[in-house]
TIPA-565943 format. One record per residue: residue in one letter; z, y, x of N, C-alpha, C in turn; residue number from 1. Coordinates in nm, 4 decimals. Layout:
<vexbas>
vexba type:A	nw:Z	nv:Y	nu:X	caw:Z	cav:Y	cau:X	cw:Z	cv:Y	cu:X	seq:NUM
...
</vexbas>
This chain:
<vexbas>
vexba type:M	nw:6.5440	nv:6.3524	nu:15.1845	caw:6.5172	cav:6.2575	cau:15.2851	cw:6.3781	cv:6.1957	cu:15.2630	seq:1
vexba type:K	nw:6.3066	nv:6.1860	nu:15.3712	caw:6.1694	cav:6.1344	cau:15.3595	cw:6.1654	cv:5.9894	cu:15.3099	seq:2
vexba type:C	nw:6.2693	nv:5.9124	nu:15.3434	caw:6.2692	cav:5.7706	cau:15.3051	cw:6.2957	cv:5.7500	cu:15.1581	seq:3
vexba type:G	nw:6.3399	nv:5.8526	nu:15.0900	caw:6.3712	cav:5.8387	cau:14.9476	cw:6.5046	cv:5.7700	cu:14.9280	seq:4
vexba type:L	nw:6.5296	nv:5.7320	nu:14.8042	caw:6.6560	cav:5.6660	cau:14.7717	cw:6.6478	cv:5.5221	cu:14.8147	seq:5
vexba type:L	nw:6.7430	nv:5.4782	nu:14.8966	caw:6.7465	cav:5.3458	cau:14.9452	cw:6.8315	cv:5.2531	cu:14.8532	seq:6
vexba type:P	nw:6.7973	nv:5.1294	nu:14.8409	caw:6.8771	cav:5.0365	cau:14.7551	cw:6.9994	cv:4.9834	cu:14.8304	seq:7
vexba type:I	nw:7.0922	nv:5.0781	nu:14.8600	caw:7.2095	cav:5.0373	cau:14.9430	cw:7.3395	cv:5.0368	cu:14.8642	seq:8
vexba type:S	nw:7.3296	nv:5.0605	nu:14.7337	caw:7.4499	cav:5.0600	cau:14.6506	cw:7.4198	cv:4.9977	cu:14.5135	seq:9
vexba type:P	nw:7.5211	nv:4.9497	nu:14.4461	caw:7.4964	cav:4.8952	cau:14.3100	cw:7.4336	cv:4.9996	cu:14.2184	seq:10
vexba type:E	nw:7.4754	nv:5.1258	nu:14.2346	caw:7.4245	cav:5.2321	cau:14.1509	cw:7.2745	cv:5.2512	cu:14.1753	seq:11
vexba type:A	nw:7.2330	nv:5.2480	nu:14.3012	caw:7.0909	cav:5.2629	cau:14.3344	cw:7.0094	cv:5.1419	cu:14.2835	seq:12
vexba type:L	nw:7.0670	nv:5.0289	nu:14.2950	caw:6.9950	cav:4.9087	cau:14.2424	cw:6.9790	cv:4.9077	cu:14.0916	seq:13
vexba type:S	nw:7.0712	nv:4.9734	nu:14.0229	caw:7.0662	cav:4.9727	cau:13.8765	cw:6.9583	cv:5.0642	cu:13.8221	seq:14
vexba type:L	nw:6.8995	nv:5.1457	nu:13.9062	caw:6.8010	cav:5.2453	cau:13.8607	cw:6.6612	cv:5.1909	cu:13.8403	seq:15
vexba type:G	nw:6.6290	nv:5.0806	nu:13.9035	caw:6.4958	cav:5.0314	cau:13.9004	cw:6.4049	cv:5.1209	cu:13.9848	seq:16
vexba type:E	nw:6.2837	nv:5.1364	nu:13.9390	caw:6.1837	cav:5.2186	cau:14.0114	cw:6.2168	cv:5.3647	cu:14.0026	seq:17
vexba type:V	nw:6.2320	nv:5.4292	nu:14.1183	caw:6.2616	cav:5.5741	cau:14.1217	cw:6.1316	cv:5.6478	cu:14.1537	seq:18
vexba type:A	nw:6.1040	nv:5.7492	nu:14.0726	caw:5.9808	cav:5.8291	cau:14.0904	cw:6.0139	cv:5.9605	cu:14.1634	seq:19
vexba type:Y	nw:5.9153	nv:6.0160	nu:14.2273	caw:5.9324	cav:6.1398	cau:14.3027	cw:5.8230	cv:6.2401	cu:14.2626	seq:20
vexba type:H	nw:5.8584	nv:6.3674	nu:14.2709	caw:5.7619	cav:6.4737	cau:14.2400	cw:5.7889	cv:6.5928	cu:14.3318	seq:21
vexba type:D	nw:5.6875	nv:6.6488	nu:14.3930	caw:5.7011	cav:6.7660	cau:14.4750	cw:5.7073	cv:6.8872	cu:14.3791	seq:22
vexba type:Y	nw:5.8274	nv:6.9425	nu:14.3621	caw:5.8482	cav:7.0504	cau:14.2688	cw:5.7843	cv:7.1814	cu:14.3188	seq:23
vexba type:H	nw:5.7105	nv:7.2476	nu:14.2272	caw:5.6435	cav:7.3708	cau:14.2642	cw:5.6870	cv:7.4905	cu:14.1831	seq:24
vexba type:G	nw:5.7902	nv:7.4805	nu:14.1054	caw:5.8400	cav:7.5938	cau:14.0279	cw:5.8463	cv:7.5666	cu:13.8807	seq:25
vexba type:I	nw:5.8594	nv:7.6721	nu:13.8028	caw:5.8792	cav:7.6610	cau:13.6578	cw:5.7615	cv:7.5916	cu:13.5923	seq:26
vexba type:L	nw:5.7919	nv:7.5139	nu:13.4908	caw:5.6892	cav:7.4340	cau:13.4249	cw:5.6146	cv:7.5106	cu:13.3196	seq:27
vexba type:V	nw:5.5435	nv:7.6177	nu:13.3576	caw:5.4624	cav:7.6906	cau:13.2650	cw:5.3172	cv:7.6475	cu:13.2712	seq:28
vexba type:D	nw:5.2810	nv:7.5827	nu:13.3801	caw:5.1448	cav:7.5392	cau:13.3981	cw:5.1302	cv:7.3986	cu:13.3384	seq:29
vexba type:E	nw:5.0330	nv:7.3829	nu:13.2474	caw:5.0079	cav:7.2549	cau:13.1822	cw:4.9797	cv:7.1431	cu:13.2811	seq:30
vexba type:E	nw:4.9076	nv:7.1779	nu:13.3886	caw:4.8731	cav:7.0746	cau:13.4899	cw:4.9995	cv:7.0219	cu:13.5580	seq:31
vexba type:E	nw:5.0965	nv:7.1064	nu:13.5803	caw:5.2193	cav:7.0664	cau:13.6434	cw:5.2967	cv:6.9694	cu:13.5500	seq:32
vexba type:K	nw:5.2971	nv:6.9971	nu:13.4226	caw:5.3623	cav:6.9078	cau:13.3275	cw:5.2957	cv:6.7716	cu:13.3234	seq:33
vexba type:V	nw:5.1632	nv:6.7681	nu:13.3250	caw:5.0907	cav:6.6423	cau:13.3246	cw:5.1178	cv:6.5668	cu:13.4537	seq:34
vexba type:L	nw:5.1279	nv:6.6357	nu:13.5654	caw:5.1529	cav:6.5703	cau:13.6949	cw:5.2926	cv:6.5080	cu:13.6963	seq:35
vexba type:I	nw:5.3902	nv:6.5773	nu:13.6394	caw:5.5276	cav:6.5217	cau:13.6312	cw:5.5291	cv:6.3957	cu:13.5427	seq:36
vexba type:Q	nw:5.4574	nv:6.3995	nu:13.4318	caw:5.4509	cav:6.2780	cau:13.3463	cw:5.3824	cv:6.1652	cu:13.4206	seq:37
vexba type:K	nw:5.2815	nv:6.1958	nu:13.4956	caw:5.2093	cav:6.0927	cau:13.5733	cw:5.2997	cv:6.0339	cu:13.6805	seq:38
vexba type:N	nw:5.3725	nv:6.1231	nu:13.7512	caw:5.4626	cav:6.0754	cau:13.8565	cw:5.5771	cv:5.9893	cu:13.7995	seq:39
vexba type:L	nw:5.6272	nv:6.0264	nu:13.6819	caw:5.7322	cav:5.9464	cau:13.6226	cw:5.6814	cv:5.8099	cu:13.5844	seq:40
vexba type:G	nw:5.5631	nv:5.8041	nu:13.5329	caw:5.4999	cav:5.6758	cau:13.5038	cw:5.5655	cv:5.6058	cu:13.3814	seq:41
vexba type:P	nw:5.5133	nv:5.4879	nu:13.3492	caw:5.5626	cav:5.4164	cau:13.2320	cw:5.6920	cv:5.3394	cu:13.2540	seq:42
vexba type:K	nw:5.7292	nv:5.3100	nu:13.3769	caw:5.8479	cav:5.2268	cau:13.4037	cw:5.9729	cv:5.3046	cu:13.4496	seq:43
vexba type:S	nw:5.9536	nv:5.4129	nu:13.5184	caw:6.0668	cav:5.4860	cau:13.5804	cw:6.1522	cv:5.5550	cu:13.4725	seq:44
vexba type:K	nw:6.2825	nv:5.5509	nu:13.4969	caw:6.3750	cav:5.6230	cau:13.4090	cw:6.4356	cv:5.7402	cu:13.4787	seq:45
vexba type:V	nw:6.4105	nv:5.7528	nu:13.6135	caw:6.4621	cav:5.8662	cau:13.6878	cw:6.3515	cv:5.9248	cu:13.7767	seq:46
vexba type:L	nw:6.3593	nv:6.0584	nu:13.7924	caw:6.2615	cav:6.1311	cau:13.8690	cw:6.3366	cv:6.2243	cu:13.9626	seq:47
vexba type:I	nw:6.3046	nv:6.2190	nu:14.0896	caw:6.3636	cav:6.3144	cau:14.1839	cw:6.2628	cv:6.4214	cu:14.2095	seq:48
vexba type:L	nw:6.3001	nv:6.5476	nu:14.1737	caw:6.2156	cav:6.6620	cau:14.1984	cw:6.2508	cv:6.7100	cu:14.3416	seq:49
vexba type:R	nw:6.1653	nv:6.6835	nu:14.4360	caw:6.1960	cav:6.7160	cau:14.5757	cw:6.2247	cv:6.8673	cu:14.5876	seq:50
vexba type:N	nw:6.3277	nv:6.8962	nu:14.6623	caw:6.3770	cav:7.0347	cau:14.6857	cw:6.4194	cv:7.1074	cu:14.5566	seq:51
vexba type:H	nw:6.4539	nv:7.0297	nu:14.4542	caw:6.5017	cav:7.0915	cau:14.3296	cw:6.6169	cv:7.0206	cu:14.2608	seq:52
vexba type:G	nw:6.5922	nv:6.8976	nu:14.2158	caw:6.6993	cav:6.8301	cau:14.1418	cw:6.6543	cv:6.6937	cu:14.0867	seq:53
vexba type:L	nw:6.7270	nv:6.6501	nu:13.9865	caw:6.7069	cav:6.5166	cau:13.9294	cw:6.6803	cv:6.5238	cu:13.7816	seq:54
vexba type:V	nw:6.6030	nv:6.4275	nu:13.7339	caw:6.5687	cav:6.4166	cau:13.5928	cw:6.5856	cv:6.2723	cu:13.5508	seq:55
vexba type:S	nw:6.6388	nv:6.2469	nu:13.4321	caw:6.6415	cav:6.1113	cau:13.3795	cw:6.5955	cv:6.1144	cu:13.2303	seq:56
vexba type:V	nw:6.5422	nv:6.0006	nu:13.1884	caw:6.5007	cav:5.9837	cau:13.0531	cw:6.5588	cv:5.8523	cu:12.9991	seq:57
vexba type:G	nw:6.5637	nv:5.8417	nu:12.8681	caw:6.6140	cav:5.7194	cau:12.8095	cw:6.5862	cv:5.7169	cu:12.6613	seq:58
vexba type:E	nw:6.6109	nv:5.6017	nu:12.5984	caw:6.5914	cav:5.5867	cau:12.4547	cw:6.6972	cv:5.6634	cu:12.3794	seq:59
vexba type:S	nw:6.8071	nv:5.6945	nu:12.4452	caw:6.9159	cav:5.7721	cau:12.3808	cw:6.9793	cv:5.8630	cu:12.4858	seq:60
vexba type:V	nw:7.0621	nv:5.9523	nu:12.4392	caw:7.1328	cav:6.0416	cau:12.5317	cw:7.2231	cv:5.9608	cu:12.6239	seq:61
vexba type:E	nw:7.2847	nv:5.8581	nu:12.5690	caw:7.3739	cav:5.7741	cau:12.6480	cw:7.2983	cv:5.7033	cu:12.7596	seq:62
vexba type:E	nw:7.1793	nv:5.6532	nu:12.7297	caw:7.0991	cav:5.5858	cau:12.8333	cw:7.0583	cv:5.6827	cu:12.9411	seq:63
vexba type:A	nw:7.0136	nv:5.8013	nu:12.9015	caw:6.9755	cav:5.9035	cau:12.9978	cw:7.0903	cv:5.9447	cu:13.0854	seq:64
vexba type:F	nw:7.2131	nv:5.9566	nu:13.0266	caw:7.3288	cav:5.9900	cau:13.1071	cw:7.3652	cv:5.8786	cu:13.2015	seq:65
vexba type:Y	nw:7.3552	nv:5.7533	nu:13.1569	caw:7.3805	cav:5.6393	cau:13.2445	cw:7.2957	cv:5.6486	cu:13.3724	seq:66
vexba type:Y	nw:7.1658	nv:5.6752	nu:13.3526	caw:7.0742	cav:5.6796	cau:13.4678	cw:7.1016	cv:5.7982	cu:13.5558	seq:67
vexba type:I	nw:7.1259	nv:5.9160	nu:13.4997	caw:7.1508	cav:6.0364	cau:13.5830	cw:7.2817	cv:6.0214	cu:13.6552	seq:68
vexba type:H	nw:7.3828	nv:5.9648	nu:13.5928	caw:7.5154	cav:5.9422	cau:13.6596	cw:7.4978	cv:5.8501	cu:13.7792	seq:69
vexba type:N	nw:7.4320	nv:5.7369	nu:13.7552	caw:7.4107	cav:5.6446	cau:13.8654	cw:7.3241	cv:5.7000	cu:13.9751	seq:70
vexba type:L	nw:7.2302	nv:5.7833	nu:13.9417	caw:7.1448	cav:5.8440	cau:14.0414	cw:7.2246	cv:5.9434	cu:14.1296	seq:71
vexba type:V	nw:7.3120	nv:6.0212	nu:14.0678	caw:7.3971	cav:6.1142	cau:14.1405	cw:7.4900	cv:6.0358	cu:14.2329	seq:72
vexba type:V	nw:7.5539	nv:5.9325	nu:14.1852	caw:7.6442	cav:5.8516	cau:14.2670	cw:7.5671	cv:5.7861	cu:14.3829	seq:73
vexba type:A	nw:7.4496	nv:5.7340	nu:14.3537	caw:7.3695	cav:5.6676	cau:14.4594	cw:7.3291	cv:5.7689	cu:14.5663	seq:74
vexba type:C	nw:7.2960	nv:5.8920	nu:14.5280	caw:7.2612	cav:5.9949	cau:14.6269	cw:7.3849	cv:6.0339	cu:14.7091	seq:75
vexba type:E	nw:7.5002	nv:6.0466	nu:14.6485	caw:7.6206	cav:6.0760	cau:14.7206	cw:7.6558	cv:5.9648	cu:14.8232	seq:76
vexba type:I	nw:7.6382	nv:5.8420	nu:14.7825	caw:7.6683	cav:5.7318	cau:14.8759	cw:7.5724	cv:5.7327	cu:14.9941	seq:77
vexba type:Q	nw:7.4477	nv:5.7596	nu:14.9643	caw:7.3453	cav:5.7593	cau:15.0742	cw:7.3668	cv:5.8783	cu:15.1634	seq:78
</vexbas>
């Protein structure tokens, strides 16, 4: 969706800033890796790879799972 993830559910609101990246294929190109890092930025914990999937990061596996789970639920609700 062009509008991105809307803050219409508690799960969406729990994610904070959501980052987006136009996915162009396998990450073998160093420039693509740098661009993904730049798009994720210093604050975002979740990244939506347009036309591909979802990515989450965290200080622990549990934190990353929390974010990816809430992102999936928020997408299903929307």
